[in-house]
VODOTOR-879724 format. One record per residue (C-alpha): residue in one letter; x, y, z. Coordinates in pm, whole numbers, plus 50000, padded with zeros to 5 digits. Layout:
<rs>
AXYZ ...
</rs>
This chain:
<rs>
X908838414557227 X906868404556935 X903378398556995 X901878401956658 X901268378056356 X903058372756070 X899738366555874 X896568381155945 X894778348755899 X896558336656227 X894128352856461 X891958321356396 X894278302656480 X894298286956866 X898078277956897 X898948317056800 X896228327157106 X898138302457315 X901338315257261 X900038356657255 X899218353257642 X902128330957722 X904148362557595 X902198390357741 X901758374758114 X899328390858348 X899218424358142 X895858429158026 X895478432957679 X892408454457560 X890608453557240 X888768481757124 X888848503157464 X888378497257766 X885228497758070 X885098540158064 X883908539557713 X881818507957701 X880058516658058 X877378535357868 X876128509657603 X876778475357908 X874558491358145 X871888506657900 X871378469157715 X872408446658098 X870968441858391 X872548426558702 X869978396258724 X870928386558356 X873428361658234 X875928372258007 X878288350757787 X881238370757733 X883028356157384 X887058353857331 X887648372157692 X891608372057635 X892598384457938 X891018417557904 X890078435358262 X886428444458120 X884878412158246 X886708419158592 X885568459358588 X881648446758542 X881688422858761 X883148453059014 X880098473958944 X877488451358961 X877488430158672 X878468394958809 X876978368058604 X879708369558375 X880198330858202 X884058339758017 X885648321357740 X887678313857545 X889868289657267 X893058294757452 X893758271057728 X896608292657901 X894588327657873 X891898307558082 X894318293958334 X895658325958402 X891938342458475 X890638318058669 X893938317458858 X893838357258882 X890258361558992 X889568330859224 X889998348959539 X888458385959463 X886138375359199 X884548343159293 X881288333959104 X882978347958812 X883028316658524 X886108312158315 X885908280358070 X887958268957729 X885218265157453 X885378267557093 X882358295957000 X881998280256692 X880638244256947 X879798254657220 X877348232357476 X875708256757641 X871548248157663 X868968262957440 X868188298857557 X870568300657847 X872318332557839 X870558368057809 X873458386257691 X876188377957438 X879778400057481 X881738400557211 X884548428157225 X886668420156886 X886088383356849 X884248388356500 X886708410256361 X889938381356476 X887928353056333 X886188374156006 X889848386055863 X888418381455537 X885568372355304 X887018338355248 X884838313655268 X886408295455528 X886368324655759 X882808334155605 X881768295355722 X883728298256012 X881978327156184 X878558317956023 X879158289256302 X879848313256591 X876388331256480 X874718299856488 X875448293256847 X874998323857021 X871858330156836 X870878289957006 X872298300557331 X870208335357339 X866958334957529 X864418352557295 X864788390157395 X868298384357472 X871068407157317 X873998401557122 X876358432357213 X879298432756926 X882298456156990 X883588461956659 X885478483056396 X883078475556174 X885568475855871 X883428473155510 X883668433255480 X882548428555862 X879508448555768 X878688430255504 X878798398055646 X877128408555973 X874148423055850 X873208398455596 X872828373255845 X870968386356136 X869098410055865 X867878374455714 X866858367156073 X864618399256081 X866258406656449 X866448443856532 X869748461656445 X870958491956670 X874728510456592 X876628528056905 X879528551756805 X881548547257122 X882898580757209 X886898579457251 X889038592157493 X889428631657411 X892988628057331 X892848600257135 X893038617656782 X896468629856954 X898318597056892 X900828591456622 X899448559556502 X896128559656262 X893198545556438 X889748532756363 X886558540956522 X884648517956765 X881388504156747 X879308486856980 X876068464456752 X873008457956968 X871308425756776 X868238414456974 X866658384756921 X862948378056800 X860368352656705 X860578351956305 X858338368056190 X857888377155828 X855298403055826 X857498425956040 X859488453655913 X863638447756052 X863938478256329 X867318497456194 X868628526956478 X871988545756494 X872808565056833 X875048593156705 X874478604556996 X874228583457369 X870788600057427 X869558597457076 X868498570656814 X867688573256502 X865568549156321 X866228543355928 X863628537855735 X865998506755554 X869048485555649 X870668494055305 X871258536155468 X873728516055801 X876628515355567 X876808548455434 X876118560055815 X879018538755960 X881458550655653 X880818593555734 X881108582756130 X884198564056068 X885398592955805 X884948622156006 X886988603956341 X889698600256059 X889498634355974 X889648647156314 X893448625856314 X894448640556032 X893768679156152 X895648668956460 X898648677556256 X899228703855982 X897358704055683 X899458704555333 X898698735055166 X897118717454885 X894268699555105 X891698708755224 X889548688055466 X885518691955428 X882778672655660 X879308674855676 X877928684456063 X874498672956189 X872248685756425 X870608657456660 X867198667756540 X867988659956153 X868758634355896 X870118657955648 X873518680855761 X872718713855897 X876178725655805 X879328718155559 X882688725955713 X885718729455517 X889378732355733 X892088757155531 X895318757755696 X898158786055637 X901448773255468 X903208794455751 X902888793756052 X900788825756172 X900328841156545 X896598836156574 X895528803556601 X891838792856502 X888908813056313 X885568803856239 X884018820955907 X880498822055840 X879338818755485 X875388839155455 X873238818855295 X872858824554921 X876438830354911 X878468796854906 X879018793254546 X880678824954545 X884308819154422 X885438829954759 X884138805754943 X883338775154732 X886888767054532 X890328756154747 X891868785754567 X889168811354689 X889378794555068 X892778797955072 X892608834854974 X889888843355276 X891908821255504 X895238845855432 X892818876655436 X891598862855776 X895068860055903 X894758832356119 X896768795756098 X893448773456062 X890338792855921 X886828762855956 X884638782755623 X881138772655734 X877908775155503 X874708768655590 X872898743055415 X869148741155303 X865778726855484 X867128744155822 X866238774556020 X869268797656136 X868258822556397 X871188847056332 X875078849456427 X875158850156792 X872688815656803 X874978794156548 X877968807856740 X876228787557070 X875688762056839 X878788753456686 X881128772156966 X881948731557102 X882048710356826 X883858729356665 X887128731656921 X887348692956774 X888958706556455 X890968733556617 X895018729756577 X897178708756900 X898588743456948 X895418759856997 X894388766957409 X891098740857523 X889868770157644 X890678799257396 X887848822957291 X887208815656953 X886368844056618 X883498836556433 X883878857656138 X881228867355839 X879958893355667 X878528916655811 X875548903956083 X873618893555800 X873118853555760 X870958860655410 X867588838655345 X866068816155136 X862348813855009 X861268778754806 X859578788454531 X859018756854327 X860338723854327 X859498691554082 X861308666653876 X863228662653569 X863498628753412 X867008637853248 X868368658753575 X865918646453872 X865028664654141 X865348705354098 X864708735354357 X863598771654220 X864438791754551 X865198831654607 X867908840254838 X867538872654994 X871338884355025 X872498916655229 X868768922755372 X868048936155011 X869128916554712 X867558888054585 X868678863254339 X866248833254191 X868068804754144 X867508772053948 X869238741554145 X869528702054096 X869638685454434 X872288661454261 X874588687254248 X873278711554539 X875478732654579 X876178742454164 X873358765254113 X872448759453744 X871238798153614 X870278828753879 X868708861253801 X868528888953951 X865028900354090 X863448931954065 X860798942554392 X859668976954496 X857568961454788 X859768932054880 X860828940555237 X857248955655313 X855648925055216 X857938899355373 X858048911955680 X854758900355849 X855928867655670 X858698862555703 X858188820655624 X856918827555315 X857518792555068 X855488811054790 X856428831454486 X857388865254667 X854838891954492 X855378921754255 X858888905354192 X860578903253811 X863638893553667 X865968921053632 X866768904253223 X870118932953239 X871178911053474 X873808883153411 X875068861553729 X878408850953616 X881428862453443 X881508836553192 X877888848753012 X879288885453004 X882438871352836 X879868849052603 X878098879252503 X881618898552430 X881578866052161 X879068892852008 X881888919251928 X883818899051666 X880668900451409 X880778928051180 X877848949851291 X874958941351554 X872868965451351 X871778943951041 X869948907751085 X871668884051218 X871638841951281 X872498824151582 X871948792751735 X872288787452172 X873278749052259 X872308750852638 X869198773952743 X869778770153164 X867658801653298 X867588815052999 X868788846753134 X871788847552843 X869328844052563 X867208872852718 X869788894152775 X870728892352429 X867108892952289 X866028927652421 X869598947952370 X869898931851985 X866818936251801 X868718922251508 X869688889051601 X867258857551610 X868678835551828 X867258795951790 X867828775952185 X868258745952157 X867968726152498 X867718682852547 X865318688652918 X862118698852859 X861628702953209 X864388732353223 X862588748452890 X859618750953141 X861428758053428 X862728790753218 X859848803953112 X857338799553429 X860038807953681 X862578830353459 X860118847753242 X861538833352927 X859608851752652 X859678835052340 X858788854651977 X859828850651625 X863448861751729 X863638840252013 X862798806651992 X863088769352204 X863558737652029 X863678704052264 X866258688552109 X869648668552109 X871868701652022 X875298679251815 X872478663151625 X870438698551572 X873768710551445 X874838683151234 X870958682951097 X871278724151012 X874678717150874 X873748684650584 X870618714250509 X873348738650417 X872468765050634 X874758787650783 X874618806851129 X876598844351209 X876938826551551 X877138792251747 X877048796152114 X877668762752313 X877248763252692 X876228723552808 X877508711853097 X878888677053084 X877478647553302 X880148625053267 X883308643453513 X885378612053487 X887178623353154 X887948659653378 X885998681653109 X883158701953282 X881578717952983 X880418709152729 X880588671052679 X883658652752523 X881378648952221 X881288683652110 X884598690352106 X885548658851860 X887028670051560 X884268657351323 X881828680551520 X884218711351556 X884278705151141 X880268706151150 X880258738551353 X882638754151097 X880648744150794 X877388766550971 X879358795951040 X878788824350773 X881348840150651 X882328865250913 X880508843551183 X881848831351505 X881818805451775 X881868807452129 X882098782552324 X882108778752722 X885108756452795 X885828746853195 X888078723553310 X890538720953615 X892898698253397 X895318726053217 X895928693552978 X892568689952838 X891628724052831 X895558729652575 X894118696352406 X890838714752299 X892068745252213 X894468729551967 X891668710551800 X889608741451750 X892828759651600 X893348731751349 X889798732651267 X889208770651243 X891498799751066 X891718824251427 X891118815751747 X891238837052080 X890468828052433 X889428843252771 X890628831453083 X888078838853362 X891098837253641 X888488832053928 X886028802653752 X887638774353582 X886298789553237 X887628800052970 X885808812052676 X887118804252293 X886468824351990 X886628812151669 X886108822451287 X886878810850959 X888468846950912 X892448853750917 X894078877151179 X894458904050879 X890918911850880 X890918945851008 X887438934551238 X890328912151389 X892018941451519 X892268942051888 X892188976551895 X888518977651614 X887208946151886 X887698970452137 X885848996052005 X883618972351942 X883398960352288 X882368999752396 X880059006552137 X878218970952318 X878528989452647 X876669017352544 X874168995052399 X873788977452740 X873509011952946 X871219024952694 X868578994952765 X869118990553104 X871069016053328 X871608992753598 X872608962753405 X876328946853593 X877278935353283 X880958954453082 X881758942052816 X884738959852722 X886438953553068 X885628916453082 X887268912652758 X890538934352798 X892368906152878 X891478890152548 X894388868852356 X894398854952042 X896268822851959 X899098818751798 
</rs>
């Protein structure tokens, strides 16, 4: 039996609905759920004494169930003469006071202010099939009639999918009137996500008629839970919240099936007390069936940026090691308090079952995994704003109850640590024992300048091994300062090197000196300038440099290049760098991209400009460190054995400077390869 229209525009055609209900007969047709799913909203906003206009009633059983549950002053209207006759006949004996009338909602003849409530379940969605003027004009006529017929204080209750075009038309119209708007997410049946067909979540929009008052700020509210109402600062935030709820609904449907091996689903989990997400959850499925079905892995605070937890490959490795068919990796967001692992288990136990695979028993005991029992701690140190990079946060992160790391994070990309330093403090535990919530800089702590947080930084230090000697005066340039860990390390280990650091963002330079103890002197200087322009000017002046480091992140990720910006690897700029190098000089580039074709293209460019080129690919990162020089491969200093010897000498120098340094250059550079 074909009940669907050949075109979506037929939804607004009365002849289509007459034919629809003739074919369907007495079988009720329900748009967007039945009374059990809607009863909370209906009885919250409709009282037995209210006169209710049911717009586009169709042959739904909703009005009948409302009548049977005490809401009996119902006037049901529809444009289809067929359905009005059917419904009148069906209810005249059992529900004699319920009214059914054939009425066009855009041309109602009811008196002004006659109804307490106008209830619309799917009619707006049926009429507003697109934002073409034909349909928008018709919907505006419907809105105008509802506005006219409602009493002051009356409510327009709309049950809708709230697709984007419906949102725009609806919210614009009633925002112009200044009426309060409240959105409820209708709770679907628990097993609805198990259906094979893709569905969208249903919302109830409650709009209250008020007298016009231009000085009153419009009230906009969202009910994510039945018993909690969140008020928004502005209507502009509403669409994003609706989109999040729609996304979560679709995600749950996706998770009712096995995820492909290359797909991981991420979502945010909010608490009832906060509008900011409390947890981030990533769902990882094993590529093959496993007997153990489902587990949760809690990532301690401060470790969420590690490769194992922050990358698809890392999480897949974690899932394989854990040995579960589906693993949900949970990270804890800053700005929230977490008591202990047991408290998190209690908080998440019910919610995460919504993410369980279908073959997981509903009352199964779900294992919660982590690294030990320590959740880690965050201590905010400073925050501010950069005109270039936006808001930033400097925080101390305590891991494993003893190690403390200071981090710079830009809030526009808060899951990426821009800079990190290990902190040393003999009295750290003692000082914090009685003041665990201290938000200031912990006393008696200093930056460990012998520590480099990333493998790629150690690999960049390895670039100095390409120089003929580190015991004679050398001049270098570093483009991209960050927190200053790299130049501080080089400055202290190699006293013969003078380094000019070029940083575009003056706020970053200030943070490096204030919170990461970057100490400047005649051998270590900072220039606030555009790095590419700085190097071009040096080249124009005929200057030479022994080493040029480029470690600059790209703000434009649309080209598939995380580091450096595209301008730094254009042929003409690479030629500028080549001209700047001394005869034995080396160019060291941090190249980061997930697109292998982009990496290959850039490496080919570098090879076309420089005489010799080597690279080091870091397996657990997307970084490739590139070393380019204008010396030929037959130069004995470029022999791999000689380079390895130089790297070991560098290690000895590091250990003589800092016995506890984590930097092991020879080991890091063992996978170095020259490009042919």
